[in-house]
N, C-alpha and C positions, 0 to 999 in steps of 0.2 A: 741281634737281639731286638725284639720289638719293644719300643719305648712306650711306656704308659704315661701319657701327658697328664698333668704338667710336669716338665723337667725343671728342677731347680739347680742351677749351676753354682759352683763355689764362688763365682764373682758376683753373685746376687741376682743375675739375670734369670727370669722365669720364662720358659718357652711353653706356651699353652697349646701349640699345634695349629693355631688359627692365624698366625702372623704371615705377613708377606715375606718372601724370601729375603734373607739377610746374611751377611758375614759379620762375625764379631770383630775381626781386625783385618785390615788390608795388608798388613805386614806378612810377606811370604815366609818369614822365619817364625811366625806365630805357631806354636805347637798345639794350641787349643786349651780348653778349660774342662775340668771334670765336674760332675754333679751327680744327682740321683733322680730317678723318675718317681712317679707316684706310687710304685710298688716297692721302692727302696733299692732297686737295682742300680748299680753304678754305670754311669755313662762317662767315658774318658775321651780326651783329645777332641772335644767338640769345637768346631770352628764356625758353625753357622747353621742355617735352616733353609731347606730348599722349597718350602711351602707345603711339604708332605712329611719329610723325614729330617732328622738331624744330619748335618754334614760333619764328617769326622776326618781327621788327618791320620794317615798311616804313619807309624813311628819309624819305618825304615827310610833312611835318608836317600836311598837309591830307588825308591818307589817311582814308577813311571807315571802314575796317576794318584798322587797322595791324598787328594781331597775327593771323597766320594760319599754318597748317601750311606748312612750307617747301616741300614738294612741290606742294601745291595752289595756294598763292598766289604762288609765285615762279618756277615753270616747272621742267621736268625737265632742260633742257639746260645750264643754267648758262652760263658764258662762259670762254673761254681768256684768261688774263692775261699770258702770256709765250711766248717762243719755245720754252721747254722743254715747253710743253703743260700746265702747271699750270692746273687749272680752279678756278673759284670760283662761288659762287651769286650771284644777282642781288640788288642792294641794295633795289630797289623792286619791289613786287608787280606782277603782270601788268597790273592795271587802271591803276595809276599810271604804268607805263612807256609806256602808250598815250596818256596825257594830255599836253597842252602843259606845258612847264616853268613853274614858278612865276615870277611877276613879268613875264610876257610878255603 
């Protein structure tokens, strides 16, 4: 889902889209932080910024490439979560969404 900058994260960080690349945490177990973009769409599992797009962590523990740019790894359409039309990004990357669920 294309993010409309600025993105305000729940931890108080505001990503304006002009920052140098950064990671929010160096902890490999960090699952990311959520927030909302300028249009009110939800952004979830954000772990950093690559200088162009938000970096997001796939929620599947067996993902081979869990940290990817949000636009490239998670799809541009997002999904609608309510009757009001609020949209949010996908929790799993495109590759993992196409794989069978864990434990099956």
